[in-house]
C-alpha positions in Angstrom: 301.6 41.4 62.1 300.4 42.1 65.7 302.2 45.0 67.4 301.5 44.3 71.1 302.0 41.3 73.4 298.3 40.5 73.7 298.0 40.3 69.9 301.2 38.2 69.7 299.7 35.7 72.2 296.4 35.6 70.3 298.3 35.0 67.0 300.3 32.2 68.6 297.2 30.6 70.1 295.5 30.7 66.7 298.6 29.0 65.1 298.6 26.3 67.7 294.9 25.6 67.2 295.4 25.6 63.5 298.3 23.1 63.8 296.1 20.8 65.9 293.1 21.1 63.6 295.3 20.5 60.5 296.6 17.4 62.2 293.1 16.2 63.0 292.1 16.8 59.4 295.1 15.1 57.9 294.8 11.9 59.9 291.1 11.3 59.0 291.5 11.5 55.2 290.4 8.4 53.3 290.6 9.7 49.8 294.4 9.8 49.2 293.9 10.4 45.5 292.4 13.8 46.2 294.5 14.4 49.3 295.7 17.9 48.3 292.3 19.1 47.2 290.7 18.1 50.5 293.3 19.8 52.6 293.5 23.0 50.5 289.7 23.3 50.6 289.7 22.7 54.3 292.3 25.4 54.9 290.3 27.9 52.8 287.2 27.2 54.8 289.1 27.3 58.1 290.5 30.7 57.4 287.1 32.0 56.1 285.5 30.8 59.3 288.1 32.4 61.5 288.3 35.5 59.3 292.0 35.1 58.6 294.1 35.7 55.6 296.5 33.0 54.2 299.2 35.6 53.4 299.2 36.9 57.0 299.1 33.4 58.5 302.1 32.2 56.4 304.0 35.3 57.5 303.2 34.6 61.2 304.5 31.0 60.8 307.7 32.1 59.0 308.3 34.6 61.9 308.3 31.6 64.3 311.1 29.9 62.4 313.7 30.6 65.1 315.8 28.0 66.9 313.3 27.5 69.7 310.2 27.2 67.6 311.5 26.1 64.2 309.8 22.7 64.4 306.4 23.9 65.3 305.2 25.0 61.9 307.8 24.0 59.4 305.6 21.2 58.0 302.7 23.6 57.4 305.0 26.2 55.8 306.2 23.4 53.4 302.6 22.6 52.5 301.8 26.2 51.9 304.8 26.5 49.6 304.1 23.3 47.8 300.5 24.2 47.0 300.8 28.0 46.5 298.9 29.1 49.6 299.6 32.7 50.8 303.1 33.2 49.2 304.4 35.6 46.6 305.3 33.6 43.4 308.1 36.0 42.6 309.7 35.4 46.1 310.3 31.7 46.0 312.2 30.3 43.1 312.2 26.5 43.7 309.0 25.9 45.7 309.1 22.1 45.4 312.6 21.8 46.8 311.9 24.3 49.5 308.8 22.4 50.7 310.7 19.1 50.8 313.5 20.7 52.7 311.1 21.9 55.3 309.4 18.4 55.6 312.8 16.8 56.1 313.8 19.5 58.6 310.8 18.6 60.7 311.4 14.9 60.6 315.1 15.1 61.2 314.4 16.8 64.5 313.1 13.5 65.9 316.4 12.7 67.6 316.2 15.9 69.7 314.3 16.0 73.0 310.6 16.7 72.5 309.6 19.6 74.7 306.2 20.3 73.2 303.1 18.6 71.8 303.3 21.0 68.8 306.8 19.7 67.9 305.4 16.2 67.8 302.4 17.2 65.8 304.8 19.0 63.4 306.9 15.8 62.9 303.8 13.6 62.3 302.3 16.1 59.8 305.7 16.3 58.0 305.8 12.4 57.8 302.4 12.4 56.1 303.3 15.2 53.7 306.7 13.9 52.8 305.3 10.4 52.3 302.9 11.8 49.8 305.6 13.9 48.3 307.7 10.9 47.5 305.6 7.8 48.0 302.0 8.6 47.1 301.6 5.9 44.5 303.1 3.2 46.8 300.8 4.2 49.6 297.8 4.1 47.3 298.7 0.6 46.3 298.9 -0.5 49.9 295.7 1.3 50.7 293.8 -0.5 47.9 294.4 -3.8 49.7 292.0 -2.8 52.5 289.6 -0.5 50.6 286.8 -3.0 50.5 287.0 -3.7 54.3 286.9 0.0 55.1 283.9 0.5 52.9 282.2 -2.4 54.6 282.9 -0.7 58.0 281.4 2.5 56.7 278.2 0.8 55.4 277.6 -1.0 58.7 277.8 2.3 60.6 280.5 0.8 62.9 284.0 2.1 63.2 287.1 0.1 64.0 290.1 1.8 65.6 292.9 1.4 63.1 294.8 4.2 64.6 298.4 3.1 65.2 299.2 1.2 62.0 302.0 2.5 59.9 304.2 1.4 57.0 308.0 1.8 56.8 309.5 3.3 53.7 313.3 3.8 53.5 313.5 4.0 57.2 310.8 6.7 57.5 307.9 5.8 59.7 304.9 7.0 57.6 302.0 7.2 60.0 298.6 6.2 58.4 296.6 6.9 61.6 292.9 7.9 61.7 292.9 8.5 65.5 296.5 9.2 66.4 295.6 12.6 67.7 293.6 10.9 70.5 296.6 8.9 71.4 298.9 11.9 71.3 296.5 13.9 73.5 296.3 11.0 76.0 300.0 10.8 76.0 300.4 14.5 76.9 297.7 14.1 79.5 299.8 11.4 81.0 302.8 13.8 81.3 300.8 15.7 83.9 300.1 12.5 85.9 303.5 10.9 86.0 306.9 12.1 87.0 309.7 12.1 84.5 311.0 8.9 86.0 307.8 7.0 85.3 307.2 8.4 81.9 309.5 6.1 80.1 307.9 2.9 81.6 304.5 4.1 80.9 305.2 5.0 77.3 306.9 1.6 76.7 303.9 -0.3 78.1 301.5 1.8 76.1 303.6 1.4 72.9 303.7 -2.4 73.4 299.9 -2.6 73.7 299.5 -0.4 70.6 301.9 -2.7 68.7 299.8 -5.7 69.6 296.7 -3.8 68.3 298.6 -2.9 65.2 299.5 -6.6 64.6 295.9 -7.5 65.0 295.0 -5.0 62.3 297.7 -6.2 60.0 296.5 -9.9 60.3 292.9 -8.8 59.9 293.5 -7.0 56.7 296.6 -8.7 55.3 298.8 -5.7 55.5 302.4 -6.9 55.6 301.1 -10.2 56.9 299.2 -13.2 55.5 295.6 -12.5 56.3 294.6 -14.5 59.4 291.4 -13.3 61.3 292.0 -15.8 64.2 295.4 -14.3 64.9 294.0 -10.8 64.4 291.5 -11.6 67.2 294.2 -13.0 69.5 296.3 -9.8 69.2 293.3 -7.6 69.7 292.4 -9.6 72.8 295.9 -9.3 74.3 296.1 -5.6 73.6 292.5 -5.1 75.0 293.3 -7.1 78.2 296.2 -4.7 78.7 293.8 -1.8 78.6 294.3 -0.5 75.1 291.1 1.2 74.1 291.7 0.9 70.4 292.0 -2.8 70.7 288.9 -3.0 72.9 287.0 -1.2 70.2 288.4 -3.5 67.5 287.7 -6.5 69.7 284.1 -5.4 69.9 283.9 -5.2 66.2 285.3 -8.8 65.9 282.7 -10.1 68.3 279.9 -8.3 66.6 280.7 -9.5 63.1 282.2 -12.9 63.9 285.8 -12.1 62.8 288.2 -14.7 64.1 285.7 -15.7 66.8 282.1 -16.9 67.1 279.7 -13.9 66.8 278.7 -12.7 70.2 276.9 -9.4 70.3 276.8 -9.2 74.1 280.6 -9.4 74.3 280.8 -6.9 71.4 278.7 -4.5 73.5 280.9 -5.1 76.6 284.1 -4.4 74.7 282.7 -1.2 73.1 281.6 -0.1 76.6 285.1 -0.6 78.1 286.7 1.5 75.3 284.0 4.1 75.3 284.4 4.6 79.1 288.1 5.4 78.4 287.1 8.1 76.0 287.5 6.2 72.7 285.4 8.2 70.3 285.0 5.4 67.9 283.8 3.0 70.6 281.4 5.7 71.8 280.0 5.9 68.4 279.7 2.1 68.1 278.1 2.0 71.5 275.5 4.5 70.4 274.7 2.3 67.4 274.3 -0.7 69.7 271.8 1.1 71.9 270.0 2.5 68.9 269.6 -0.9 67.2 269.5 -3.3 70.2 272.8 -5.0 69.5 274.0 -6.9 72.6 271.8 -4.8 74.8 268.1 -3.7 74.9 267.3 -0.8 72.7 267.6 2.5 74.5 267.2 5.5 72.4 268.2 8.0 75.1 271.5 6.2 75.8 272.1 5.9 72.1 271.8 9.6 71.7 274.0 10.2 74.8 276.9 8.1 73.4 276.6 9.7 70.0 276.8 13.1 71.7 280.0 12.1 73.6 281.6 10.8 70.4 280.6 14.0 68.5 282.0 16.2 71.2 285.3 14.2 70.9 285.3 15.5 67.3 284.4 12.2 65.6 282.8 13.4 62.4 280.6 10.3 61.9 278.9 10.9 65.2 278.6 14.6 64.4 276.9 13.7 61.1 274.6 11.3 62.8 273.6 13.9 65.3 272.8 16.2 62.4 270.4 13.6 61.1 268.8 13.2 64.5 268.0 16.9 64.8 267.0 17.3 61.1 264.6 14.5 61.1 263.4 14.8 64.8 264.5 11.2 65.6 264.2 10.6 69.3 264.8 14.4 69.9 262.8 17.4 69.2 263.3 18.6 65.6 265.8 21.4 65.6 267.2 22.5 62.2 269.6 24.9 63.8 271.2 22.2 65.8 271.2 19.9 62.8 273.1 22.5 60.8 275.5 23.0 63.7 276.5 19.4 63.8 276.6 19.0 60.0 279.0 22.0 59.9 281.2 20.4 62.6 281.3 17.1 60.8 281.8 18.8 57.4 284.7 20.8 58.8 286.2 17.5 59.9 286.0 16.2 56.4 282.8 14.0 56.7 281.5 13.4 53.3 278.0 12.5 54.5 277.7 15.8 56.4 279.0 17.7 53.4 276.4 16.1 51.3 273.6 16.8 53.8 274.7 20.4 54.1 274.5 20.6 50.3 270.9 19.4 50.5 270.1 22.0 53.2 271.5 24.9 51.2 269.8 23.7 48.1 266.4 23.6 49.7 266.8 26.3 52.2 266.1 23.9 55.1 267.5 25.3 58.3 269.6 27.9 56.4 269.1 30.6 53.9 268.8 29.0 50.5 272.2 29.3 48.7 272.6 27.2 45.6 276.3 28.3 45.3 277.0 26.8 48.8 275.0 23.7 48.0 277.2 23.2 44.9 280.4 23.6 46.9 279.3 21.1 49.6 278.2 18.6 47.0 281.6 19.1 45.3 283.6 18.4 48.4 281.6 15.3 49.2 281.9 14.1 45.6 285.6 14.7 45.8 285.6 12.0 48.5 283.7 9.7 46.1 280.4 9.8 47.9 278.0 8.4 45.3 275.0 10.5 46.2 277.1 13.6 46.1 278.5 12.7 42.7 275.0 12.4 41.5 273.8 15.7 43.0 276.9 17.4 41.6 276.0 16.1 38.2 272.5 17.5 38.6 274.0 20.9 39.5 276.0 20.9 36.3 273.1 19.5 34.3 270.6 22.3 35.1 272.8 25.0 36.5 272.3 24.8 40.3 274.9 27.1 42.0 277.1 27.0 38.9 276.9 27.5 35.1 275.3 24.7 33.1 278.0 22.3 32.0 276.6 19.3 30.2 280.0 17.7 29.7 280.8 17.7 33.4 277.3 16.5 34.2 277.8 13.7 31.7 281.1 12.7 33.2 279.7 12.6 36.7 276.5 10.8 35.7 278.8 8.2 34.0 280.8 7.7 37.3 277.6 7.4 39.3 275.9 5.1 36.8 278.9 2.8 36.8 278.3 2.5 40.5 274.7 1.4 39.8 273.1 4.7 40.8 269.7 4.2 39.1 268.7 7.8 38.7 272.2 8.7 37.3 271.7 5.9 34.8 268.4 7.4 33.8 269.7 10.9 33.6 272.7 9.7 31.5 270.2 8.1 29.1 268.4 11.5 28.8 271.7 13.2 28.0 272.5 10.6 25.3 269.1 11.4 23.7 269.2 15.2 24.0 272.6 15.6 22.3 273.3 18.6 24.6 277.1 18.9 24.2 277.1 15.1 24.1 276.9 13.1 20.8 273.4 11.6 20.4 273.6 7.8 21.0 270.2 6.2 21.1 271.6 2.7 21.7 273.5 3.9 24.8 270.4 5.8 26.0 268.4 2.6 25.6 271.0 0.7 27.6 271.0 3.3 30.4 267.2 3.2 30.7 267.3 -0.6 30.6 269.8 -0.8 33.4 267.9 1.7 35.5 264.6 0.1 34.8 265.8 -3.4 35.8 266.7 -2.0 39.2 263.2 -0.7 39.5 263.5 3.0 38.8 260.0 4.1 37.8 260.8 6.8 35.3 263.3 4.5 33.5 260.6 1.8 33.3 258.3 4.3 31.5 261.2 5.6 29.3 262.1 2.1 28.3 258.5 1.5 27.3 258.7 4.6 25.2 261.9 3.4 23.5 260.3 0.1 22.6 257.2 2.0 21.3 259.2 4.4 19.1 262.1 2.2 18.3 264.7 4.4 20.0 268.0 2.5 20.4 266.2 -0.8 19.7 263.7 -2.3 17.3 260.0 -1.2 17.6 258.3 -3.7 20.0 254.8 -2.6 20.9 254.3 -5.8 23.1 257.3 -4.8 25.3 256.3 -1.2 25.2 252.9 -2.3 26.6 254.6 -4.5 29.3 256.8 -1.7 30.6 254.0 0.9 30.4 251.8 -1.4 32.4 254.6 -1.9 35.1 255.0 1.8 35.4 251.3 2.5 35.3 250.6 0.1 38.1 253.1 2.0 40.1 251.1 5.2 39.6 253.3 6.8 36.9 250.6 8.9 35.3 252.2 9.4 31.9 252.6 5.7 31.7 249.0 5.3 32.6 248.0 7.7 29.8 250.2 6.0 27.2 249.0 2.6 28.3 245.4 3.8 27.7 246.5 4.9 24.2 247.8 1.4 23.4 244.5 -0.1 24.7 242.5 2.4 22.6 244.5 1.6 19.4 245.0 -2.1 20.0 248.8 -1.8 19.9 250.9 -4.3 21.8 247.6 -5.8 23.1 244.0 -6.4 22.1 241.9 -3.3 21.6 239.9 -2.6 24.7 238.1 0.7 25.0 236.9 -0.1 28.5 240.5 -0.6 29.7 241.6 2.5 27.8 239.0 4.6 29.6 240.0 3.0 33.0 243.6 4.0 32.6 242.8 7.5 31.2 240.8 8.1 34.3 243.5 6.7 36.6 246.0 9.1 34.9 243.6 12.0 35.1 243.0 11.4 38.8 246.8 11.5 39.2 246.9 15.0 37.6 247.8 14.0 34.0 246.6 16.8 31.7 247.2 14.7 28.6 244.8 12.0 29.9 242.1 14.6 30.6 242.6 15.8 27.0 242.5 12.2 25.7 239.3 11.6 27.6 237.8 14.6 26.0 238.8 13.2 22.6 237.3 9.8 23.5 233.9 11.2 24.5 233.9 13.5 21.4 233.7 10.3 19.3 231.0 8.6 21.4 227.7 8.8 19.6 225.0 9.1 22.2 223.0 11.8 23.9 224.3 15.2 24.9 225.9 13.5 27.9 229.1 12.6 25.9 229.3 16.2 24.7 229.1 17.5 28.2 231.9 15.1 29.3 234.0 16.2 26.3 233.6 19.8 27.3 234.4 19.1 31.0 237.5 17.0 30.3 238.9 19.6 27.8 238.2 22.3 30.4 240.1 20.5 33.2 243.1 19.8 30.9 243.0 23.4 29.6 243.1 24.8 33.2 246.3 22.8 33.7 247.8 24.7 30.7 247.7 22.0 28.1 247.8 23.8 24.7 245.8 21.3 22.6 243.0 21.3 25.3 242.9 25.1 25.3 242.3 25.0 21.6 239.7 22.3 21.8 237.9 24.1 24.6 237.7 27.2 22.4 236.3 25.0 19.6 233.6 23.7 22.1 232.6 27.3 23.0 232.5 28.3 19.4 230.3 25.5 18.3 228.3 25.0 21.5 229.6 21.5 22.2 228.7 20.5 25.7 228.1 24.1 26.6 226.3 27.2 25.3 227.8 29.0 22.3 230.2 31.6 23.6 232.2 33.1 20.8 233.9 35.6 23.1 235.4 32.8 25.2 236.2 30.9 22.0 238.1 33.9 20.8 240.0 34.2 24.1 241.0 30.6 24.1 242.0 30.6 20.4 244.2 33.7 21.1 245.7 32.0 24.2 246.6 28.9 22.2 247.7 30.9 19.2 250.1 33.0 21.1 251.7 29.7 22.4 252.2 28.6 18.8 249.2 26.3 18.2 248.9 26.3 14.4 245.2 25.4 14.2 244.3 28.0 16.8 246.3 30.6 14.9 244.4 29.6 11.7 241.0 29.8 13.5 241.9 33.2 15.0 242.7 34.4 11.5 239.3 33.3 10.4 237.6 35.2 13.3 239.4 38.3 12.4 238.5 37.9 8.7 234.8 37.2 9.1 234.2 39.9 11.6 233.1 37.6 14.5 233.6 38.8 18.0 236.7 40.9 17.2 235.5 43.3 14.5 236.7 42.7 11.0 240.4 43.1 10.7 241.8 41.6 7.5 245.4 42.6 8.3 245.3 40.7 11.6 243.7 37.8 9.8 246.7 37.7 7.4 249.1 38.0 10.4 247.7 34.9 12.0 247.4 33.0 8.8 251.1 33.7 8.1 252.0 32.5 11.7 250.0 29.3 11.2 251.3 28.7 7.7 254.9 28.9 9.0 253.9 26.3 11.7 252.7 24.0 9.0 249.0 24.7 8.9 247.8 23.6 5.4 244.5 25.3 6.1 246.2 28.7 6.7 248.3 28.2 3.5 245.0 27.9 1.7 243.5 31.0 3.5 246.7 33.0 2.6 246.1 32.0 -1.0 242.6 33.5 -0.8 243.9 36.7 0.8 246.5 37.2 -1.9 244.0 36.2 -4.6 241.4 38.8 -3.6 243.8 41.4 -1.9 242.1 40.8 1.4 244.3 42.3 4.2 247.3 42.3 1.9 248.2 43.6 -1.6 246.6 41.4 -4.3 249.1 39.0 -5.8 247.8 36.1 -7.9 251.2 34.6 -8.2 251.6 34.3 -4.4 248.0 33.1 -4.2 248.9 30.3 -6.7 252.0 29.4 -4.7 250.1 29.1 -1.4 247.3 27.1 -3.0 249.9 24.8 -4.5 251.7 24.2 -1.1 248.4 23.4 0.6 247.1 21.3 -2.3 250.3 19.2 -2.3 249.4 18.2 1.2 245.9 17.2 -0.1 243.9 20.0 1.5 240.7 19.7 -0.5 239.7 23.4 -0.8 243.3 24.3 -1.9 243.2 21.5 -4.5 240.0 23.1 -5.8 241.5 26.6 -5.9 244.6 25.3 -7.6 242.4 23.7 -10.3 240.6 27.0 -10.7 244.0 28.8 -11.1 244.9 26.5 -13.9 241.5 26.8 -15.5 241.5 30.6 -15.4 245.3 31.3 -15.6 245.3 33.0 -12.2 249.0 33.3 -11.1 250.0 30.7 -13.7 249.5 29.9 -17.3 246.1 28.5 -18.4 246.2 24.7 -18.3 242.7 23.3 -18.9 244.0 19.7 -18.9 245.6 20.2 -15.5 242.6 21.9 -14.2 240.4 19.1 -15.3 242.7 16.5 -13.7 242.6 18.2 -10.3 238.9 19.0 -10.5 238.3 15.3 -11.1 240.3 14.4 -7.9 238.5 16.9 -5.8 235.1 16.1 -7.3 235.5 12.4 -6.4 236.1 13.5 -2.8 232.6 15.2 -2.8 233.7 18.8 -3.3 230.5 20.4 -4.6 232.0 23.5 -6.3 234.6 21.3 -8.0 231.8 19.1 -9.2 230.1 22.2 -10.6 233.3 23.5 -12.2 234.2 20.1 -13.7 230.7 20.0 -15.1 231.3 23.3 -16.8 234.6 22.0 -18.3 232.8 19.0 -19.7 230.1 21.3 -21.0 232.6 23.6 -22.7 234.8 20.8 -23.9 238.0 22.7 -23.1 240.8 20.6 -21.4 238.7 17.5 -21.8 236.4 15.8 -24.3 233.1 17.5 -24.4 230.4 15.5 -22.6 227.1 17.2 -22.0 225.6 14.2 -20.2 228.5 14.0 -17.8 228.3 17.8 -17.3 224.6 17.5 -16.4 225.4 14.5 -14.1 228.1 16.6 -12.2 225.7 19.5 -11.9 223.2 17.2 -10.3 225.8 15.8 -7.9 226.9 19.3 -6.9 223.3 20.5 -6.5 222.5 17.5 -4.3 225.5 18.5 -2.1 223.9 22.0 -1.8 225.9 24.1 -4.3 223.8 27.1 -5.4 225.9 27.6 -8.6 225.2 24.0 -9.7 221.5 24.4 -9.0 221.5 27.5 -11.3 223.5 25.6 -14.0 221.1 22.7 -13.7 218.2 25.1 -14.2 219.9 26.4 -17.4 220.4 22.8 -18.6 216.7 22.0 -18.1 215.7 25.4 -19.7 217.9 25.0 -22.8 217.9 21.1 -23.0 221.6 20.8 -22.6 222.7 17.2 -21.6 219.1 16.4 -20.8 215.6 16.8 -22.1 214.2 20.3 -22.0 212.0 20.7 -18.9 211.0 24.3 -18.0 209.3 23.2 -14.8 212.5 21.7 -13.4 214.4 24.7 -14.7 212.2 27.0 -12.6 212.5 24.7 -9.6 216.3 24.8 -9.6 216.4 28.5 -10.3 214.2 29.0 -7.2 216.4 26.7 -5.1 219.6 28.6 -6.1 217.9 32.0 -5.6 216.8 31.1 -2.1 220.5 30.6 -1.3 221.2 34.2 -2.5 222.8 33.5 -5.9 222.5 36.6 -8.0 222.4 34.9 -11.4 219.6 32.6 -10.2 217.6 35.6 -8.9 217.7 37.2 -12.3 216.8 33.9 -14.0 213.9 33.5 -11.6 212.7 36.9 -12.5 213.1 36.1 -16.2 211.0 32.9 -15.7 208.2 35.0 -14.1 208.2 37.6 -16.9 208.3 34.9 -19.7 206.2 32.2 -18.0 209.1 29.6 -18.0 208.0 26.7 -15.8 205.5 29.0 -14.1 202.6 31.3 -14.9 203.5 34.7 -16.3 203.8 37.3 -13.6 205.6 40.3 -14.9 205.1 42.3 -11.7 206.7 39.6 -9.6 209.5 39.4 -12.1 210.1 43.2 -12.0 209.9 43.1 -8.2 212.7 40.5 -8.2 214.9 42.6 -10.5 214.3 45.8 -8.4 215.0 44.0 -5.2 218.3 42.6 -6.5 219.6 46.1 -7.2 218.2 47.6 -4.0 219.6 45.0 -1.5 223.0 45.3 0.0 223.6 41.8 1.5 225.1 38.7 0.0 224.5 39.9 -3.5 226.9 42.8 -3.3 229.4 40.9 -1.1 229.6 38.3 -3.8 230.1 40.7 -6.6 232.8 42.7 -4.7 235.2 39.9 -5.3 235.1 40.8 -9.0 235.2 44.5 -8.8 237.8 47.0 -7.6 235.4 49.9 -8.0 232.1 49.7 -6.1 230.4 52.4 -8.3 231.3 50.5 -11.4 229.7 47.3 -9.9 226.5 49.1 -9.1 226.3 50.6 -12.6 226.7 47.1 -14.1 224.1 45.7 -11.8 221.7 48.4 -12.8 222.5 47.6 -16.4 221.5 44.0 -15.9 218.2 45.1 -14.3 217.6 47.5 -17.2 218.0 45.0 -20.0 216.0 42.3 -18.2 213.2 44.8 -17.9 213.5 45.8 -21.5 213.3 42.2 -22.6 210.2 41.7 -20.4 208.5 44.6 -22.0 209.1 43.2 -25.5 209.9 39.5 -26.2 211.3 40.4 -29.6 213.8 42.9 -28.3 216.8 41.4 -29.9 219.1 44.2 -28.6 218.1 43.2 -25.0 218.7 39.6 -25.8 222.2 40.4 -27.2 223.1 42.7 -24.3 222.1 40.0 -21.8 224.2 37.5 -23.6 227.1 39.9 -23.5 226.5 40.6 -19.8 226.8 36.9 -19.0 229.7 36.3 -21.3 231.7 39.1 -19.7 230.4 38.8 -16.1 229.2 42.4 -15.9 226.9 42.7 -12.8 226.5 39.0 -12.7 228.6 35.9 -12.3 230.2 35.0 -15.6 228.3 32.1 -17.3 229.0 31.3 -21.0 226.2 28.8 -21.1 223.6 31.4 -20.1 225.3 33.8 -22.5 224.9 31.2 -25.4 221.2 31.0 -24.6 220.6 34.7 -25.0 222.9 35.0 -28.0 221.1 32.2 -29.8 217.7 33.8 -29.1 219.0 37.2 -30.4 220.4 35.5 -33.5 217.1 33.7 -34.2 215.4 37.1 -34.1 217.8 38.4 -36.7 220.4 40.2 -34.5 223.5 40.5 -36.6 225.9 40.6 -33.6 224.0 37.7 -32.1 224.6 35.6 -35.2 228.3 36.4 -35.0 228.5 35.3 -31.4 226.6 32.0 -32.1 228.9 31.5 -35.0 231.9 31.6 -32.6 230.3 28.9 -30.5 229.9 26.6 -33.5 233.4 27.4 -34.8 235.1 26.6 -31.5 232.8 23.7 -30.5 232.1 25.6 -27.3 229.0 24.1 -25.6 227.8 22.8 -29.0 229.6 20.5 -31.3 232.0 22.0 -33.9 230.1 22.8 -37.0 232.1 25.0 -39.3 229.4 25.0 -41.9 226.9 26.5 -39.5 229.6 28.9 -38.3 230.3 29.9 -41.9 226.5 30.5 -42.5 226.2 32.6 -39.4 229.4 34.6 -40.0 228.2 35.2 -43.6 224.8 36.6 -42.4 226.5 38.7 -39.8 229.2 40.0 -42.3 226.5 40.9 -44.8 224.8 42.8 -42.0 228.1 44.8 -41.4 229.7 43.0 -38.5 233.5 43.6 -39.1 234.5 40.7 -36.8 232.3 38.3 -38.7 233.9 39.6 -42.0 237.4 38.7 -40.7 236.2 35.3 -39.5 234.5 34.7 -42.9 237.7 35.5 -44.7 239.6 33.0 -42.6 237.0 30.3 -43.4 237.3 31.1 -47.1 241.0 30.4 -46.8 240.2 27.0 -45.3 237.8 26.4 -48.2 234.8 26.2 -45.8 231.6 27.2 -47.6 
């Protein structure tokens, strides 16, 4: 507490101003349901603004509770006690009773002589507070009778003086004034003008005029009287003629709106002018409005501003708020954001919800003040507490996305609901979004649909688009592409670019309307012009399917590029694809890599897959199998069936990861189940060879058939081999030959080689050495190692061509000397490169030996063995059979045994156990122990 006289005077002056300002605040409150919140918030702001502490202020007021001054602040002390402001909880036992005692103490002082304005203010404040202590519900019921009228006054920007009306409860006059302070201050001004002898008459006359005005108000609104607007006008007129400024203002309102009298805007203006000239702040405001809009007088913007300023200086918050608008928007004054903020602050301190809302906007955007989202939130909250619709909506947005407060979807939902029920179209839309998102709110598609529908019907653009989307996808309603088209078109014509894009899609697909590619392109271009990256991408897709000159490819590239530059992920991938393949631009694999990497890092599965391929095949990046596997795994987790296949390959061959045929099988199976062609082929191969699973020739044949019918050339070749061998299916040499032909026509080098073997040996077709040579040559030109050896063999033996042993030997030598595709192919089958090179040299050696001597049965046998086991060549049992048969025909004991096996198993040839027996017998007699065992087995079966 202050320790010197100057400080004491300063403290007392502050308390007096606080009492006055509290009174001004209490009499202008509209929202009685949140009465306490508004006043406590105001007190907090008031003390913050004046840098005061509530504990100190309460102590100062308590120190004034002596006999002379006890009725100055007793009502305020009661309010502080009741709402816990500045007092020690442990000090006061029964706060409620203490506060009511203080309110009654203030009111019961009314019979004593009033010696001070502050005593009268204290009494009136106490009446307010005590009435709300006991009779809040009754007052609210009474207030509800005139709510609609007051809202009407608010919406028309005109203010009536309803300042002296009061209700009587149990003998207590409960003042419901909005401008009583003005009356009180005029009253005390009059004390200076009149002697004590004249005061009584003056007050009586003034009271009488005020009562006439009050009666007018009661008749106008049906408060305690039967509503009668004519009588209301009469009483206003009588009071106005006696000079009551409130009545003159109210009379102006009646003339302006035709209440109880024929509408007469000129007389309305005249009545407002009389009251305004007497200092009535409401009339001054109304007069400003008349000048601004030419009501009863010619428009005069300067005078409008002049009267608004007078009203604002008289502390009328609506005028202060209007002035804030003037300066913020530069309406008829030079734009001045500092002045705008000043007036908004004044109005907000006086409880004006519009000004509080506007201050919230200013702090949110940093317009005229330093951006402060926390303050924006607080001002929106105060305005929303007074049920201002726009503030309720903005407060919901703050909770929704965390502006100035923590995200609270439940509170956002509640506020959106309140605003939506009041037909706030954006709140309806946002409420729909919350119903769809399920963020702390139960997903309810039907309610979301209804919210969008309500908002759309009131013309909200985003809701019209969203409603179209609901109809398209069947969200909260049945799928209805026709209605989707209708709403997309409405939104598209209003320049909603996503709607324009989606409308184009419907035109392109013929959904909800007839297919019309011209219209589709038109709307894609409209959306693209409006900045829609999806439309740019879709235009790229459209032109990629147009079959014409390079012009369409150039457009494809350009549209993908524009969309990619706006950050659209799919477009970034497609642009990379264009650079990689030279579509509409020059091939640039570095840029392709960069774009694939950009898209891959953002989770684009196909980009991740393609990036893996680039790392695996050593393009641009340098070969890095481990990174390839990393990106394949990322893509596979994101659902890329291609990457599941590539991971299968990596596990199958140990490329970039430890070899694991079981995992290879699993990845092939996953991808194959999603009908990825290459994976289906590899799965069939796994079943055929027992890689990562048990051998299942029937399953392999079944899957090869599926894949072969889809044109997979290697599957056609492998299926041909199965038909040739007769394992897993009925042997069919003609079908095998047909499949080799189909595969060869599709460019498969293995099938071309197999077709050559069929022609050379007469398997499934007539023997034709010329064609055999032709197909060996085709396959060899594509780098197939087996075909190269076969071609060399043809030259040394004159099969389908003239004998040219030198050329044959050159081919053999070249195969072992070269390091390109030949070795790369064989590396898949060898873990040890030295072993591979030894085997390759062995093939060369035996071919040369055979070339030197056609009757070299050992060379023929060894070559059969080489092809049977796949040592230095690709395994080929048909080729092996050919060499074994030649060796057997030349008397090779081991060759006879091998050919016996073919006849015994029916492998390539039909089962013929008699021939098998004969060959086993000859081989056994020649000392082949395996043949002896097989012969014994046949004796057991009585085969001879």
